[in-house]
C-alpha positions as CSV (number, residue, x, y, z in Angstrom):
1,M,0.0,0.0,0.0
2,M,1.2,3.5,-0.7
3,T,1.4,5.6,2.4
4,L,0.4,9.2,2.5
5,G,4.0,10.1,3.3
6,K,5.2,8.6,0.1
7,K,2.6,10.5,-1.9
8,I,3.9,13.7,-0.2
9,F,7.5,12.8,-1.2
10,L,6.4,12.2,-4.8
11,M,4.6,15.6,-4.8
12,S,7.7,17.2,-3.4
13,L,9.9,15.7,-6.1
14,A,7.5,17.0,-8.7
15,I,7.6,20.5,-7.1
16,V,11.4,20.7,-7.1
17,G,11.5,19.2,-10.6
18,L,9.1,21.8,-11.9
19,T,11.3,24.6,-10.5
20,L,14.6,23.2,-11.7
21,G,13.2,22.4,-15.1
22,A,11.6,25.8,-15.7
23,G,14.6,27.4,-17.4
24,L,15.0,24.5,-19.7
25,I,11.3,24.5,-20.8
26,Y,10.4,28.2,-20.9
27,G,13.6,30.1,-20.6
28,A,15.4,32.2,-18.0
29,S,12.5,34.6,-17.3
30,L,10.3,31.8,-16.1
31,L,13.1,30.3,-14.1
32,N,13.4,33.6,-12.2
33,F,9.6,33.6,-11.7
34,S,9.8,30.0,-10.4
35,T,12.6,30.5,-7.9
36,G,11.0,33.8,-6.8
37,T,7.7,32.2,-6.2
38,I,9.1,29.1,-4.5
39,S,11.3,31.3,-2.3
40,K,8.2,32.2,-0.4
41,T,8.1,28.7,0.9
42,Y,11.4,29.1,2.8
43,K,11.0,29.2,6.5
44,Q,13.9,28.7,8.9
45,L,13.0,26.9,12.1
46,D,12.5,29.1,15.2
47,G,15.8,29.4,17.0
48,E,17.7,27.7,14.2
49,K,21.2,29.0,13.7
50,E,22.5,29.8,10.2
51,I,22.0,26.8,8.0
52,T,25.1,25.2,6.4
53,P,24.6,25.3,2.6
54,I,23.6,22.0,1.0
55,D,26.6,20.2,-0.5
56,A,25.5,17.6,-3.0
57,I,28.6,15.4,-2.3
58,E,27.3,14.7,1.2
59,P,24.2,12.6,2.2
60,L,21.1,14.6,3.3
61,T,18.3,13.6,5.8
62,I,14.9,15.3,5.3
63,L,11.7,15.1,7.3
64,L,8.6,15.4,5.2
65,M,5.3,16.2,6.9
66,G,1.8,16.4,5.5
67,V,-0.1,19.0,7.5
68,D,-3.9,19.1,7.8
69,M,-5.2,22.6,8.7
70,D,-8.3,23.2,10.8
71,Q,-11.0,21.6,8.7
72,A,-13.7,23.7,10.5
73,T,-12.2,26.9,9.1
74,R,-10.8,25.8,5.8
75,G,-7.6,27.7,5.3
76,G,-6.5,27.8,8.9
77,D,-2.9,28.7,9.7
78,W,0.1,26.3,10.0
79,E,0.2,26.7,13.8
80,G,-3.3,25.3,14.1
81,G,-2.5,22.3,11.9
82,R,-1.6,18.7,12.7
83,S,0.8,16.4,11.0
84,D,-0.8,13.0,10.4
85,S,1.9,11.9,7.9
86,M,5.6,11.9,8.6
87,I,8.4,10.3,6.5
88,L,12.1,10.4,6.9
89,V,14.1,10.6,3.7
90,T,17.8,10.0,3.3
91,V,19.4,11.0,0.0
92,N,22.9,9.8,-0.7
93,P,24.7,11.1,-3.8
94,K,27.6,8.7,-3.2
95,T,25.5,5.5,-3.4
96,K,22.9,7.2,-5.7
97,E,20.0,6.0,-3.6
98,T,17.2,7.6,-1.7
99,N,15.6,5.8,1.2
100,M,12.1,6.7,2.5
101,M,10.9,5.5,5.9
102,S,7.2,6.1,6.9
103,L,6.6,6.7,10.6
104,T,3.2,5.7,11.9
105,R,1.4,8.6,13.6
106,D,0.2,6.4,16.5
107,I,3.7,5.4,17.8
108,M,4.0,6.0,21.6
109,V,6.9,8.4,22.3
110,E,8.2,10.7,25.0
111,I,8.0,14.0,23.1
112,A,11.0,16.3,22.9
113,E,11.1,20.0,23.3
114,A,12.5,22.0,20.4
115,N,15.9,22.1,22.1
116,G,16.0,18.2,22.3
117,E,15.3,18.0,26.0
118,S,12.4,15.8,27.2
119,S,9.0,17.5,27.6
120,G,8.0,14.8,30.1
121,T,4.9,14.1,28.0
122,V,4.2,10.6,26.6
123,E,1.9,10.9,23.6
124,K,1.3,9.7,20.0
125,L,4.0,10.8,17.6
126,N,1.8,13.1,15.6
127,H,1.0,15.1,18.7
128,S,4.6,16.4,18.7
129,Y,3.6,18.7,15.8
130,S,0.4,19.8,17.5
131,Y,2.4,20.9,20.5
132,G,5.3,22.7,18.8
133,Q,5.0,22.5,15.0
134,A,8.1,21.5,13.0
135,P,10.7,22.2,15.7
136,M,9.2,19.8,18.2
137,A,8.4,17.2,15.6
138,I,11.9,17.2,14.3
139,A,13.5,17.1,17.8
140,T,11.2,14.2,18.7
141,I,11.9,12.1,15.6
142,E,15.7,12.8,16.0
143,K,15.5,11.2,19.4
144,M,13.2,8.4,18.2
145,M,15.4,7.3,15.3
146,D,18.8,8.3,16.8
147,I,19.6,10.4,13.7
148,T,20.2,14.1,12.8
149,I,17.6,15.7,10.5
150,D,19.2,18.2,8.1
151,R,16.1,19.7,6.5
152,Y,12.3,19.6,6.6
153,I,9.4,20.0,4.2
154,E,5.8,20.7,5.2
155,I,3.0,20.3,2.7
156,N,-0.5,21.7,3.6
157,M,-2.7,18.9,2.4
158,D,-5.6,21.4,1.8
159,G,-3.2,22.7,-0.9
160,L,-4.4,19.7,-2.9
161,V,-7.5,21.8,-3.8
162,E,-5.5,24.6,-5.3
163,L,-3.1,22.2,-7.1
164,V,-5.9,20.2,-8.7
165,D,-7.6,23.3,-9.9
166,A,-4.3,24.7,-11.2
167,V,-3.7,21.6,-13.4
168,G,-7.2,21.9,-14.8
169,G,-8.8,19.1,-12.8
170,I,-8.1,15.4,-12.8
171,E,-10.0,12.3,-13.8
172,V,-10.9,9.8,-11.1
173,N,-13.0,6.6,-11.3
174,N,-15.4,6.1,-8.4
175,T,-16.0,2.3,-8.5
176,L,-17.9,2.2,-5.2
177,G,-21.3,2.4,-6.9
178,F,-22.6,5.3,-4.8
179,P,-21.8,9.1,-4.5
180,I,-18.8,9.9,-2.4
181,S,-19.2,12.6,0.3
182,I,-17.8,13.3,3.7
183,S,-20.0,16.2,4.9
184,E,-21.7,13.9,7.6
185,H,-18.4,13.5,9.4
186,E,-16.6,16.7,8.1
187,P,-19.1,19.4,7.6
188,A,-16.6,21.8,6.0
189,Y,-16.3,19.6,3.0
190,T,-19.6,19.6,1.0
191,S,-18.6,18.4,-2.5
192,I,-19.8,15.1,-4.0
193,V,-18.2,12.7,-6.5
194,Q,-20.7,10.7,-8.5
195,P,-20.1,7.0,-9.4
196,G,-18.0,6.2,-12.5
197,K,-15.3,8.2,-14.3
198,Q,-15.4,11.8,-13.4
199,L,-13.4,15.0,-14.1
200,V,-13.2,16.5,-10.7
201,N,-12.1,19.9,-9.4
202,G,-10.0,20.5,-6.3
203,D,-12.7,20.4,-3.7
204,Q,-14.1,17.1,-5.2
205,A,-10.6,15.6,-5.3
206,L,-10.1,16.3,-1.6
207,V,-13.4,14.7,-0.7
208,Y,-12.6,11.7,-2.9
209,A,-9.2,11.3,-1.2
210,R,-10.5,11.7,2.4
211,M,-13.6,9.5,2.5
212,R,-13.1,6.5,4.7
213,Y,-16.1,5.6,6.8
214,D,-18.5,4.6,3.9
215,D,-15.8,2.6,2.0
216,P,-16.3,-1.2,2.5
217,E,-12.5,-1.5,2.7
218,G,-12.1,1.4,5.2
219,D,-8.7,3.0,5.2
220,I,-7.3,0.6,2.6
221,G,-9.9,1.9,0.1
222,R,-9.1,5.5,1.1
223,Q,-5.4,5.0,0.5
224,R,-6.2,3.5,-2.9
225,R,-8.1,6.6,-3.9
226,Q,-5.4,8.8,-2.5
227,R,-2.9,7.0,-4.7
228,E,-5.2,7.5,-7.7
229,V,-5.5,11.3,-7.0
230,I,-1.8,11.9,-6.4
231,T,-0.8,9.8,-9.4
232,A,-3.2,11.8,-11.6
233,I,-1.8,15.1,-10.3
234,I,1.8,14.1,-10.9
235,K,1.1,12.9,-14.4
236,K,-0.4,16.3,-15.2
237,L,2.6,18.1,-13.6
238,L,4.9,16.1,-15.9
239,Q,2.8,17.1,-18.9
240,L,2.8,20.9,-18.5
241,D,2.2,22.6,-21.8
242,G,1.6,26.3,-21.0
243,L,3.3,29.2,-19.4
244,T,0.1,30.5,-17.6
245,Q,-0.7,27.0,-16.2
246,Y,2.8,26.6,-15.0
247,K,2.7,29.9,-13.1
248,K,-0.7,29.0,-11.5
249,I,0.8,25.7,-10.3
250,L,3.9,27.3,-8.8
251,T,1.7,29.9,-7.1
252,A,-0.5,27.2,-5.6
253,I,2.7,25.5,-4.3
254,S,4.1,28.7,-2.8
255,N,0.9,29.1,-0.7
256,N,1.0,25.5,0.6
257,M,4.5,24.4,1.4
258,R,7.2,25.4,4.0
259,T,10.7,24.3,4.0
260,N,14.2,25.3,5.1
261,I,15.6,24.0,1.8
262,E,16.5,27.2,-0.1
263,I,15.6,27.1,-3.8
264,S,17.3,29.9,-5.6
265,P,19.5,30.4,-8.7
266,A,22.5,30.2,-6.3
267,T,21.4,26.8,-4.7
268,I,20.1,25.1,-7.8
269,P,23.5,23.7,-8.9
270,S,23.9,22.0,-5.6
271,L,20.4,20.7,-5.6
272,L,20.9,19.3,-9.1
273,G,23.7,17.3,-7.7
274,Y,21.2,15.0,-6.0
275,K,19.2,14.3,-9.2
276,D,20.7,10.8,-9.7
277,S,20.0,9.9,-6.1
278,V,16.2,10.5,-6.2
279,S,15.6,8.4,-9.3
280,K,16.1,5.2,-7.2
281,L,13.9,4.9,-4.2
282,N,13.9,2.3,-1.4
283,S,10.8,2.5,0.8
284,Y,10.4,1.2,4.3
285,Q,7.6,1.3,7.0
286,L,8.3,1.5,10.7
287,R,5.8,-1.0,12.1
288,G,4.1,-1.4,15.5
289,V,1.8,-3.8,17.4
290,D,-1.7,-2.6,18.1
291,Q,-2.2,-2.0,21.8
292,M,-4.6,-0.1,24.0
293,V,-2.7,1.7,26.8
294,D,-4.9,3.5,29.4
295,E,-7.8,3.2,26.9
296,I,-5.9,5.0,24.1
297,Y,-4.9,3.2,20.9
298,Y,-1.1,3.1,20.1
299,Q,1.2,1.2,17.9
300,L,4.2,-0.2,19.8
301,P,7.3,-1.2,17.8
302,T,9.3,-4.1,19.1
303,S,12.8,-3.1,20.3
304,E,14.5,-5.3,17.7
305,H,12.5,-3.9,14.8
306,L,13.0,-0.3,15.8
307,L,16.8,-0.9,16.1
308,E,16.8,-2.5,12.6
309,M,15.0,0.5,11.2
310,Q,17.4,2.9,12.9
311,N,20.3,1.0,11.4
312,I,18.8,1.1,7.9
313,L,18.8,4.9,8.2
314,K,22.3,5.1,9.6
315,K,23.7,2.8,6.9
316,S,22.0,4.8,4.2
317,I,24.0,7.9,5.0
318,G,27.3,6.1,5.8
319,L,27.1,6.0,9.6
320,E,28.1,3.0,11.8
321,E,25.3,0.7,12.8
322,K,24.6,0.0,16.5
323,T,23.8,-3.1,18.6
324,D,21.9,-1.3,21.4
325,L,18.7,0.7,21.0
326,V,18.7,4.3,22.1
327,T,15.3,5.9,21.7
328,N,12.4,7.8,23.2
329,V,9.9,5.3,21.9
330,K,7.9,3.2,24.4
331,V,8.7,-0.2,22.9
332,Y,6.4,-3.2,22.9
333,E,8.4,-5.3,25.4
334,G,8.6,-2.4,27.9
335,Q,4.9,-1.7,27.8
336,M,3.9,-5.4,28.0
337,G,6.4,-6.4,30.7
338,L,8.3,-8.7,28.4
339,P,12.0,-9.4,28.1
340,S,13.8,-7.7,25.2
341,P,16.3,-9.4,22.8
342,I,18.5,-6.3,22.9
343,N,19.5,-3.6,25.4
344,V,17.2,-0.6,25.3
345,Y,18.4,2.8,26.6
346,D,16.5,6.0,27.3
347,V,17.7,8.6,24.9
348,Y,17.2,11.5,27.3
349,T,19.0,10.0,30.4
350,N,21.1,7.2,28.8
351,L,19.9,4.9,31.5
352,L,19.3,1.2,30.7
353,L,15.6,0.5,30.5
354,L,15.6,-3.1,29.3
355,E,18.5,-5.5,29.5
356,A,18.9,-8.0,26.7
357,S,17.4,-11.4,27.6
358,P,18.0,-14.8,25.9
359,W,14.3,-15.6,26.5
360,A,13.0,-12.7,24.5
361,E,13.1,-14.1,20.9
362,S,10.3,-16.6,21.4
363,L,8.0,-14.0,23.1
364,A,8.3,-11.2,20.6
365,P,5.5,-10.8,18.1
366,E,6.3,-11.3,14.4
367,I,5.8,-7.9,12.6
368,G,7.3,-8.6,9.3
369,S,10.6,-7.8,7.5
370,P,11.4,-4.2,6.6
371,S,13.0,-5.3,3.3
372,A,12.9,-2.4,0.8
373,T,10.7,-1.9,-2.2
374,T,12.9,-0.3,-4.9
375,T,11.3,1.9,-7.6
376,V,12.7,4.0,-10.4
377,I,10.8,7.2,-11.2
378,T,10.7,8.4,-14.8
379,E,8.7,11.1,-16.6
380,E,7.1,8.4,-18.7
381,Q,5.7,6.4,-15.8
382,V,4.8,7.4,-12.3
383,T,5.1,4.2,-10.4
384,D,3.3,3.2,-7.2
385,F,5.3,2.5,-4.1
386,S,4.0,-0.7,-2.7
387,T,4.8,-1.9,0.8
388,E,3.5,-4.6,3.0
389,P,0.4,-3.6,5.0
390,V,1.1,-1.8,8.3
391,L,-0.1,-3.6,11.4
392,G,-3.0,-1.7,12.9
393,D,-6.2,-0.2,11.7
394,E,-6.4,3.6,11.5
395,N,-10.1,3.3,12.2
396,G,-9.2,2.4,15.8
397,S,-6.7,5.2,16.3
398,Q,-7.4,8.2,18.4
């Protein structure tokens, strides 16, 4: 299944590709418009010191976040949003590979302050953004995965409306046999998508991509429709045929993305140095075991699985792998009172929380191998990123 984070990554690639390709397609004047428009998306993190310029000979780690604004107001500000989709991306120009790791929103973590200190609050991962936007989300995930994040990208998912309208609408195929709407559960969204093949506008596309409760397949069906929508958008982005349309798309992007990746004539040569890396994508999913803790639904990764995923990230950027787990995640064994196959340390205090036990292997749940799905993206074909299903049902999350 294609997670929302992967869709955001594809959209981000398309956005950067549009900017970098502008000069080649329409000339220097449009390149200046492109970089000028996209420069509005630049936002340095609060308290962030001067950023070291990107050097395309070194690996880069990026956190991508899909942000839902306040649905009741339609067009709320970033500070009122929530990030229900997070994906870590490592780009390595030396190995010419990009690794994407989706992070489940319901993972139980001890949230970090923006300065990296513990907040003392144990919550779901996505609450880190609600409490402190990108700075706290980044700090929390750095502690969670024991890795340094170099850059971030935020996409306002309501920007989907503007983007679909900017490309002239997209075609979807409603195979459910009944009109799709979500106004009963989300009154701010009133559009309807009729059965069969339909050319839909931005509002309709958003409704089509969000509906879950009436789909017989629940979230699986919703993710399939989200994949359909994003694929249709990307195909249109790759088939731009007019200067006016191009400018509308870039304007829509500038209103709905924030990043501390500077895109300007001065930085484009360095960014282009990564182009060979992003054509080959390895995708992973950090998995967890469904558990109710104090009557709240969480996903709890096993210690061994979390360490394996940490080491995948480390290896992808040339760092040494570890044999002990250092994290702020509340792992399955710790919450269930079971032995762990490896040592687990608290990332904030460096204290040993769980000591490795030879009895742990037979008691740990089987949650699947994180083996990569590798995909090559070309302009001729936008390929789906398929992964094994994630344990847990989003219908039960809180």
